[in-house]
DSSP file (Angstrom, degrees, kcal/mol; ACC not computed):
  #  RESIDUE AA STRUCTURE BP1 BP2  ACC     N-H-->O    O-->H-N    N-H-->O    O-->H-N    TCO  KAPPA ALPHA  PHI   PSI    X-CA   Y-CA   Z-CA
    1    1 A M              0   0    0      0, 0.0   105,-0.1     0, 0.0   102,-0.1   0.000 360.0 360.0 360.0 134.0    3.3  -12.9  -13.0
    2    2 A P        -     0   0    0      0, 0.0   103,-0.1     0, 0.0   104,-0.1  -0.223 360.0-135.9 -61.8 154.3    2.2   -9.5  -14.4
    3    3 A H  S    S+     0   0    0    101,-0.2     2,-0.4   102,-0.1   102,-0.1   0.652  80.1  88.6 -85.6 -16.8    4.9   -7.5  -16.1
    4    4 A L        -     0   0    0    100,-0.4   102,-3.8     2,-0.0     2,-0.4  -0.661  61.0-163.3 -83.3 134.6    3.9   -4.3  -14.5
    5    5 A S  E     -a  106   0A   0     -2,-0.4     2,-0.5   100,-0.2   102,-0.2  -0.984   4.0-167.7-122.4 129.8    5.6   -3.5  -11.1
    6    6 A I  E     +a  107   0A   0    100,-2.8   102,-2.4    -2,-0.4   105,-0.1  -0.962  13.5 172.5-119.9 113.8    4.2   -0.9   -8.7
    7    7 A D     >  -     0   0    0     -2,-0.5     4,-2.4   100,-0.2     3,-0.2  -0.727  46.1-100.9-114.9 169.6    6.4    0.1   -5.8
    8    8 A P  H  > S+     0   0    0      0, 0.0     4,-2.7     0, 0.0     5,-0.2   0.857 119.2  53.0 -56.8 -36.9    6.1    2.9   -3.2
    9    9 A D  H  > S+     0   0    0      2,-0.2     4,-2.0     1,-0.2     5,-0.1   0.900 110.4  46.4 -69.1 -38.6    8.5    5.2   -4.9
   10   10 A Y  H  > S+     0   0    0     -3,-0.2     4,-2.3     2,-0.2     5,-0.2   0.936 113.6  49.5 -64.0 -45.6    6.7    5.0   -8.2
   11   11 A Y  H  X S+     0   0    0     -4,-2.4     4,-2.5     1,-0.2    -2,-0.2   0.930 112.7  48.0 -56.0 -48.1    3.3    5.6   -6.4
   12   12 A R  H  X S+     0   0    0     -4,-2.7     4,-2.4     1,-0.2    -1,-0.2   0.832 109.3  52.2 -64.3 -36.4    4.8    8.6   -4.6
   13   13 A T  H  X S+     0   0    0     -4,-2.0     4,-2.1     2,-0.2    -1,-0.2   0.913 112.2  45.2 -68.8 -42.9    6.2   10.1   -7.8
   14   14 A L  H  X S+     0   0    0     -4,-2.3     4,-2.8     2,-0.2     5,-0.2   0.965 113.1  50.6 -63.1 -52.3    2.9    9.9   -9.6
   15   15 A F  H  X S+     0   0    0     -4,-2.5     4,-1.6     1,-0.2    -2,-0.2   0.906 111.4  48.5 -53.1 -47.1    1.0   11.2   -6.6
   16   16 A D  H  X S+     0   0    0     -4,-2.4     4,-0.8     1,-0.2    -1,-0.2   0.905 111.8  49.1 -60.6 -43.7    3.5   14.2   -6.3
   17   17 A R  H  X S+     0   0    0     -4,-2.1     4,-0.6     1,-0.2     3,-0.5   0.900 112.2  48.7 -62.3 -42.5    3.1   14.9  -10.0
   18   18 A W  H  < S+     0   0    0     -4,-2.8    -1,-0.2     1,-0.2    -2,-0.2   0.790 119.1  38.0 -70.7 -25.9   -0.7   14.9   -9.9
   19   19 A T  H  < S+     0   0    0     -4,-1.6    -1,-0.2    -5,-0.2    -2,-0.2   0.409  93.6  88.3-107.5  -0.2   -0.9   17.1   -6.9
   20   20 A N  H  < S+     0   0    0     -4,-0.8     2,-0.9    -3,-0.5    -2,-0.1   0.907  83.5  53.9 -67.2 -43.5    2.0   19.5   -7.8
   21   21 A D    ><  +     0   0    0     -4,-0.6     3,-0.9     3,-0.2    -1,-0.2  -0.791  59.8 178.3 -99.9  96.4   -0.1   22.0   -9.9
   22   22 A I  T 3  S+     0   0    0     -2,-0.9    -1,-0.2     1,-0.2     3,-0.1   0.623  75.0  68.3 -75.5 -11.3   -3.0   23.2   -7.7
   23   23 A A  T 3  S+     0   0    0      1,-0.2     2,-0.4     2,-0.0    -1,-0.2   0.696 108.3  27.6 -78.4 -20.2   -4.2   25.5  -10.5
   24   24 A M  S <  S-     0   0    0     -3,-0.9    -1,-0.2     0, 0.0    -3,-0.2  -0.993  76.8-124.6-147.8 135.2   -5.3   22.7  -12.8
   25   25 A L        -     0   0    0     -2,-0.4    42,-0.2    -3,-0.1    -6,-0.1  -0.584  35.3-117.2 -75.4 137.4   -6.5   19.2  -12.3
   26   26 A P        -     0   0    0      0, 0.0    42,-2.6     0, 0.0    -1,-0.1  -0.326  30.3-100.7 -68.3 154.9   -4.5   16.6  -14.2
   27   27 A D        -     0   0    0     40,-0.2    42,-0.1     1,-0.1     3,-0.1  -0.396  46.5 -97.3 -68.0 152.7   -6.0   14.4  -17.0
   28   28 A F        -     0   0    0     40,-0.2    -1,-0.1     1,-0.1     7,-0.1  -0.614  53.3 -98.1 -72.8 133.6   -7.0   10.9  -15.8
   29   29 A P        -     0   0    0      0, 0.0    -1,-0.1     0, 0.0    38,-0.0  -0.132  31.8-171.6 -53.6 144.6   -4.1    8.5  -16.8
   30   30 A T        +     0   0    0     -3,-0.1     2,-0.3     5,-0.0    -2,-0.0   0.591  63.8  93.6-105.6 -24.8   -4.4    6.5  -20.0
   31   31 A D  S  > S-     0   0    0      1,-0.1     4,-3.0     2,-0.0     5,-0.2  -0.539  79.0-133.5 -68.9 129.3   -1.3    4.4  -19.3
   32   32 A L  H  > S+     0   0    0     -2,-0.3     4,-2.6     1,-0.2     5,-0.2   0.903 102.8  49.4 -54.4 -48.9   -2.4    1.2  -17.5
   33   33 A K  H  > S+     0   0    0      1,-0.2     4,-1.6     2,-0.2    -1,-0.2   0.925 115.3  43.8 -62.9 -44.9    0.3    1.3  -14.8
   34   34 A E  H  > S+     0   0    0      1,-0.2     4,-2.6     2,-0.2    -1,-0.2   0.881 112.2  54.1 -63.2 -41.6   -0.5    5.0  -14.0
   35   35 A K  H  X S+     0   0    0     -4,-3.0     4,-2.7     1,-0.2     5,-0.2   0.898 105.2  52.7 -62.3 -40.5   -4.3    4.2  -14.1
   36   36 A L  H  X S+     0   0    0     -4,-2.6     4,-2.5    -5,-0.2    -1,-0.2   0.918 110.3  48.3 -60.6 -44.3   -3.9    1.4  -11.6
   37   37 A V  H  X S+     0   0    0     -4,-1.6     4,-2.6     2,-0.2    -2,-0.2   0.935 112.7  48.7 -60.1 -48.1   -2.1    3.8   -9.2
   38   38 A A  H  X S+     0   0    0     -4,-2.6     4,-2.1     1,-0.2    -2,-0.2   0.937 114.4  44.5 -54.8 -52.6   -4.8    6.5   -9.7
   39   39 A L  H  X S+     0   0    0     -4,-2.7     4,-2.2     1,-0.2    -1,-0.2   0.857 110.9  55.3 -68.7 -34.3   -7.7    4.0   -9.1
   40   40 A H  H  X S+     0   0    0     -4,-2.5     4,-1.0    -5,-0.2    -1,-0.2   0.939 106.4  50.4 -59.6 -48.1   -5.8    2.5   -6.1
   41   41 A F  H >< S+     0   0    0     -4,-2.6     3,-1.0     1,-0.2    -2,-0.2   0.940 111.8  47.9 -60.6 -43.6   -5.6    5.8   -4.4
   42   42 A I  H >< S+     0   0    0     -4,-2.1     3,-1.7     1,-0.2    -1,-0.2   0.883 105.5  59.7 -61.6 -37.3   -9.3    6.4   -5.0
   43   43 A M  H >< S+     0   0    0     -4,-2.2     3,-2.2     1,-0.3    -1,-0.2   0.715  84.1  79.2 -64.5 -19.6  -10.1    3.0   -3.6
   44   44 A L  T << S+     0   0    0     -4,-1.0    -1,-0.3    -3,-1.0    -2,-0.2   0.583  79.8  70.8 -67.5  -5.3   -8.5    3.8   -0.3
   45   45 A A  T <  S+     0   0    0     -3,-1.7     2,-0.4    -4,-0.1    -1,-0.3   0.571  93.3  68.8 -79.2 -12.0  -11.8    5.7    0.5
   46   46 A F  S <  S-     0   0    0     -3,-2.2     2,-0.2    -4,-0.1     3,-0.0  -0.863  83.8-119.9-119.3 144.4  -13.6    2.4    0.8
   47   47 A A    >   -     0   0    0     -2,-0.4     3,-1.5     1,-0.1    50,-0.3  -0.573  40.1 -99.5 -79.6 141.8  -13.2   -0.4    3.5
   48   48 A E  T 3  S+     0   0    0      1,-0.3    -1,-0.1    -2,-0.2     3,-0.1  -0.399 103.7   4.7 -63.1 129.6  -12.2   -3.8    2.3
   49   49 A G  T 3  S+     0   0    0      1,-0.3    -1,-0.3    -2,-0.2     2,-0.1   0.338  96.7 132.5  83.4  -6.2  -15.1   -6.2    1.9
   50   50 A A    <   -     0   0    0     -3,-1.5    47,-1.1     1,-0.0     2,-0.4  -0.405  53.2-128.0 -79.4 155.5  -17.7   -3.5    2.7
   51   51 A E  E     -B   96   0B   0     45,-0.2     2,-0.3    -3,-0.1    45,-0.2  -0.854  26.9-170.8-105.7 142.8  -20.8   -3.1    0.5
   52   52 A Y  E     -B   95   0B   0     43,-2.8    43,-3.2    -2,-0.4     2,-0.1  -0.966  22.0-125.1-134.0 144.6  -21.8    0.3   -0.9
   53   53 A S  E  >  -B   94   0B   0     -2,-0.3     4,-2.4    41,-0.2     5,-0.2  -0.402  39.4-105.9 -76.5 165.1  -24.7    1.8   -2.7
   54   54 A E  H  > S+     0   0    0     39,-0.5     4,-2.5     1,-0.2     5,-0.2   0.899 123.8  53.0 -59.6 -40.1  -24.0    3.6   -6.1
   55   55 A D  H  > S+     0   0    0      2,-0.2     4,-2.1     1,-0.2    -1,-0.2   0.891 108.8  49.1 -63.3 -38.0  -24.4    7.0   -4.3
   56   56 A E  H  > S+     0   0    0      2,-0.2     4,-2.2     1,-0.2    -2,-0.2   0.894 110.9  49.8 -66.1 -40.2  -21.9    5.9   -1.6
   57   57 A I  H  X S+     0   0    0     -4,-2.4     4,-2.1     1,-0.2    -2,-0.2   0.928 111.1  49.5 -65.6 -42.4  -19.4    4.8   -4.3
   58   58 A H  H  X S+     0   0    0     -4,-2.5     4,-2.5     1,-0.2    -2,-0.2   0.896 110.6  50.2 -64.8 -37.8  -19.8    8.2   -6.1
   59   59 A E  H  X S+     0   0    0     -4,-2.1     4,-1.9     2,-0.2    -1,-0.2   0.894 110.8  49.3 -65.9 -42.2  -19.3   10.2   -2.9
   60   60 A G  H  X S+     0   0    0     -4,-2.2     4,-1.1     1,-0.2    -1,-0.2   0.873 112.2  48.1 -64.3 -38.6  -16.2    8.3   -2.1
   61   61 A I  H >X S+     0   0    0     -4,-2.1     4,-1.1     2,-0.2     3,-0.6   0.929 109.8  51.4 -66.7 -46.4  -14.8    8.8   -5.5
   62   62 A K  H 3< S+     0   0    0     -4,-2.5     3,-0.3     1,-0.2    -2,-0.2   0.867 106.6  55.5 -61.9 -36.3  -15.6   12.6   -5.4
   63   63 A D  H 3< S+     0   0    0     -4,-1.9    -1,-0.2     1,-0.2    -2,-0.2   0.830 119.3  31.3 -65.0 -32.1  -13.8   12.9   -2.1
   64   64 A R  H << S+     0   0    0     -4,-1.1     2,-0.5    -3,-0.6    -1,-0.2   0.380  85.5 126.1-107.5   0.1  -10.5   11.4   -3.6
   65   65 A N     <  +     0   0    0     -4,-1.1     6,-0.0    -3,-0.3    -4,-0.0  -0.502  23.4 168.4 -71.1 115.6  -10.7   12.5   -7.2
   66   66 A L        +     0   0    0     -2,-0.5     2,-0.2   -28,-0.1    -1,-0.2   0.399  52.6  82.8 -97.0   1.6   -7.6   14.3   -8.2
   67   67 A F  S    S-     0   0    0      2,-0.2     2,-1.2   -42,-0.2   -40,-0.2  -0.624  84.8-111.4-118.3 164.1   -8.4   14.4  -11.9
   68   68 A S  S    S+     0   0    0    -42,-2.6     2,-0.3    -2,-0.2   -40,-0.2  -0.325  86.7  94.8 -86.8  49.4  -10.3   16.3  -14.5
   69   69 A V  S    S-     0   0    0     -2,-1.2    -2,-0.2   -42,-0.1     2,-0.1  -0.979  78.0-104.8-138.8 148.1  -12.8   13.4  -15.1
   70   70 A D     >  -     0   0    0     -2,-0.3     4,-1.6     1,-0.1     3,-0.5  -0.313  28.1-110.9 -77.4 161.5  -16.1   12.8  -13.5
   71   71 A H  H  > S+     0   0    0      1,-0.2     4,-2.7     2,-0.2     5,-0.2   0.818 114.3  60.8 -63.0 -33.0  -16.9   10.2  -10.8
   72   72 A V  H  > S+     0   0    0      1,-0.2     4,-2.5     2,-0.2    -1,-0.2   0.924 104.2  48.1 -61.7 -44.2  -19.0    8.1  -13.3
   73   73 A Q  H  > S+     0   0    0     -3,-0.5     4,-2.2     1,-0.2    -1,-0.2   0.874 112.7  49.4 -64.7 -34.8  -16.0    7.5  -15.5
   74   74 A I  H  X S+     0   0    0     -4,-1.6     4,-2.6     2,-0.2    -2,-0.2   0.921 108.5  51.9 -68.0 -40.2  -13.9    6.6  -12.5
   75   75 A R  H  X S+     0   0    0     -4,-2.7     4,-2.5     2,-0.2    -2,-0.2   0.943 109.8  50.5 -62.5 -45.0  -16.5    4.2  -11.2
   76   76 A I  H  X S+     0   0    0     -4,-2.5     4,-2.6     1,-0.2    -1,-0.2   0.924 111.9  47.1 -54.6 -45.7  -16.5    2.5  -14.7
   77   77 A N  H  X S+     0   0    0     -4,-2.2     4,-2.2     2,-0.2     6,-0.3   0.863 108.7  55.1 -66.3 -37.0  -12.7    2.3  -14.6
   78   78 A L  H  <>S+     0   0    0     -4,-2.6     5,-2.3     1,-0.2     6,-1.1   0.929 111.9  44.6 -61.0 -42.9  -12.9    0.8  -11.0
   79   79 A L  H ><5S+     0   0    0     -4,-2.5     3,-1.0     4,-0.2    -2,-0.2   0.927 113.7  48.9 -67.4 -46.2  -15.2   -1.9  -12.3
   80   80 A Q  H 3<5S+     0   0    0     -4,-2.6    -2,-0.2     1,-0.2    -1,-0.2   0.864 114.1  45.5 -63.7 -35.7  -13.1   -2.6  -15.5
   81   81 A Q  T 3<5S-     0   0    0     -4,-2.2    -1,-0.2    -5,-0.2    23,-0.2   0.445 116.4-110.2 -91.4   0.1   -9.9   -2.9  -13.6
   82   82 A G  T < 5S+     0   0    0     -3,-1.0    19,-1.2    -4,-0.4    18,-0.7   0.670  80.8 123.2  84.9  16.1  -11.3   -5.1  -10.8
   83   83 A F  S   <S+     0   0    0     -5,-2.3    15,-2.3    -6,-0.3     2,-0.3   0.784  83.7  13.9 -78.7 -26.4  -11.2   -2.7   -7.8
   84   84 A I  E     -C   97   0B   0     -6,-1.1     2,-0.3    13,-0.3    -2,-0.3  -0.956  68.2-147.9-139.2 158.6  -15.0   -3.1   -7.2
   85   85 A V  E     -C   96   0B   0     11,-2.6    11,-2.1    -2,-0.3     2,-0.5  -0.917  16.2-132.6-121.9 155.4  -17.6   -5.6   -8.4
   86   86 A R  E     -C   95   0B   0     -2,-0.3     2,-0.4     9,-0.2     9,-0.2  -0.936  21.9-171.2-112.2 131.3  -21.3   -4.8   -9.0
   87   87 A I  E     -C   94   0B   0      7,-3.1     7,-3.0    -2,-0.5     2,-0.6  -0.976  21.7-130.8-124.0 131.2  -23.9   -7.1   -7.5
   88   88 A V  E     +C   93   0B   0     -2,-0.4     2,-0.4     5,-0.2     5,-0.2  -0.763  31.2 176.3 -82.4 123.3  -27.6   -7.0   -8.2
   89   89 A N  E >   -C   92   0B   0      3,-3.5     3,-1.2    -2,-0.6    -2,-0.0  -0.958  68.1 -24.7-134.5 113.2  -29.5   -7.1   -4.9
   90   90 A E  T 3  S-     0   0    0     -2,-0.4    -1,-0.1     1,-0.3     3,-0.1   0.917 125.9 -49.5  50.7  52.1  -33.3   -6.8   -4.9
   91   91 A S  T 3  S+     0   0    0      1,-0.2     2,-0.3     0, 0.0    -1,-0.3   0.619 123.4  94.0  63.3  17.6  -33.3   -4.9   -8.3
   92   92 A K  E <  S- C   0  89B   0     -3,-1.2    -3,-3.5    -5,-0.0     2,-0.4  -0.960  77.7-107.7-133.7 158.8  -30.7   -2.4   -7.2
   93   93 A F  E     - C   0  88B   0     -2,-0.3   -39,-0.5    -5,-0.2     2,-0.4  -0.670  28.0-170.6 -89.6 138.1  -26.9   -2.4   -7.6
   94   94 A I  E     -BC  53  87B   0     -7,-3.0    -7,-3.1    -2,-0.4     2,-0.4  -0.975  10.6-149.5-118.5 137.5  -24.6   -3.0   -4.7
   95   95 A Y  E     -BC  52  86B   0    -43,-3.2   -43,-2.8    -2,-0.4     2,-0.4  -0.872  13.1-175.5-110.3 144.6  -20.9   -2.4   -5.0
   96   96 A K  E     -BC  51  85B   0    -11,-2.1   -11,-2.6    -2,-0.4   -45,-0.2  -0.989  30.6-109.8-137.4 143.6  -18.3   -4.4   -3.1
   97   97 A T  E     - C   0  84B   0    -47,-1.1     2,-0.3    -2,-0.4   -13,-0.3  -0.350  39.3-167.4 -69.2 155.9  -14.5   -3.8   -3.0
   98   98 A S        -     0   0    0    -15,-2.3     3,-0.3   -16,-0.1    -1,-0.0  -0.959  30.3-143.2-143.6 157.5  -12.4   -6.5   -4.8
   99   99 A K  S >  S+     0   0    0     -2,-0.3     3,-1.8     1,-0.2     4,-0.2   0.245  71.7 108.3-102.5   9.4   -8.8   -7.6   -5.1
  100  100 A E  G >   +     0   0    0    -18,-0.7     3,-1.7     1,-0.3     4,-0.2   0.751  64.9  73.3 -60.4 -21.2   -9.0   -8.6   -8.7
  101  101 A F  G >  S+     0   0    0    -19,-1.2     3,-2.1     1,-0.3     4,-0.4   0.794  80.3  74.0 -61.8 -27.2   -6.9   -5.5   -9.6
  102  102 A L  G X  S+     0   0    0     -3,-1.8     3,-0.9     1,-0.3    -1,-0.3   0.742  82.9  67.7 -59.9 -21.8   -3.9   -7.3   -8.2
  103  103 A E  G <  S+     0   0    0     -3,-1.7    -1,-0.3    -4,-0.2    -2,-0.2   0.669  91.7  61.4 -70.4 -15.5   -3.8   -9.5  -11.2
  104  104 A H  G <  S+     0   0    0     -3,-2.1  -100,-0.4    -4,-0.2     2,-0.3   0.643 115.0   9.4 -84.0 -16.9   -2.9   -6.5  -13.4
  105  105 A A  S <  S-     0   0    0     -3,-0.9     2,-0.9    -4,-0.4  -100,-0.2  -0.985  74.6-104.0-158.7 158.8    0.5   -5.7  -11.7
  106  106 A Q  E     -a    5   0A   0   -102,-3.8  -100,-2.8    -2,-0.3     2,-0.4  -0.858  44.4-158.7 -91.7 110.6    3.0   -6.9   -9.1
  107  107 A W  E     -a    6   0A   0     -2,-0.9     2,-0.2  -102,-0.2  -100,-0.2  -0.726  19.4-115.8 -93.4 135.0    2.2   -4.6   -6.2
  108  108 A H    >   -     0   0    0   -102,-2.4     3,-2.0    -2,-0.4     6,-0.1  -0.504  24.2-127.1 -70.6 138.1    4.8   -4.0   -3.5
  109  109 A S  T 3  S+     0   0    0      1,-0.3     5,-0.2    -2,-0.2     6,-0.2   0.685 103.3  66.5 -65.9 -17.9    3.5   -5.4   -0.2
  110  110 A S  T 3  S+     0   0    0      2,-0.1    -1,-0.3     4,-0.1  -103,-0.1   0.581  77.3  99.3 -79.1  -9.1    4.1   -2.1    1.7
  111  111 A I  S X  S-     0   0    0     -3,-2.0     3,-1.4  -105,-0.1     4,-0.3  -0.670  87.2-107.4 -80.4 126.9    1.4   -0.3   -0.3
  112  112 A P  T 3  S+     0   0    0      0, 0.0    -1,-0.1     0, 0.0    -2,-0.1  -0.217  96.0  17.8 -55.0 139.4   -1.8   -0.2    1.7
  113  113 A G  T 3  S+     0   0    0     -4,-0.1    -3,-0.1     1,-0.1    -4,-0.1   0.506  95.1  97.2  80.9   4.9   -4.6   -2.4    0.7
  114  114 A V    <         0   0    0     -3,-1.4    -7,-0.1    -5,-0.2    -4,-0.1   0.576 360.0 360.0-100.2 -12.9   -2.7   -4.9   -1.5
  115  115 A M              0   0    0     -4,-0.3    -1,-0.1    -6,-0.2    -6,-0.0   0.439 360.0 360.0 -99.7 360.0   -2.1   -7.6    1.0
């Protein structure tokens, strides 16, 4: 069982901190637990099991990005942490949502998208 535990209160606390200062975007988290919450929030833009082009992934990221980091860096993090997988389909990349991120932490069942 992963040693990181993510519950709704922790999630809400981070979200409040990140959205509290409207004058300045926060840095993208480096702490794994915080990074997982940030990436999870961004992933809520995508339907479970759906396939997306790279442009569609970038647009979804841009719509939910709360941080002072570009969409490409977030896409890379989404891939590295198991929120999406990249599939080669007819010489182009297709992205699909994934539940591999669940292996990195113990997520509370009331958080959307973890069950």
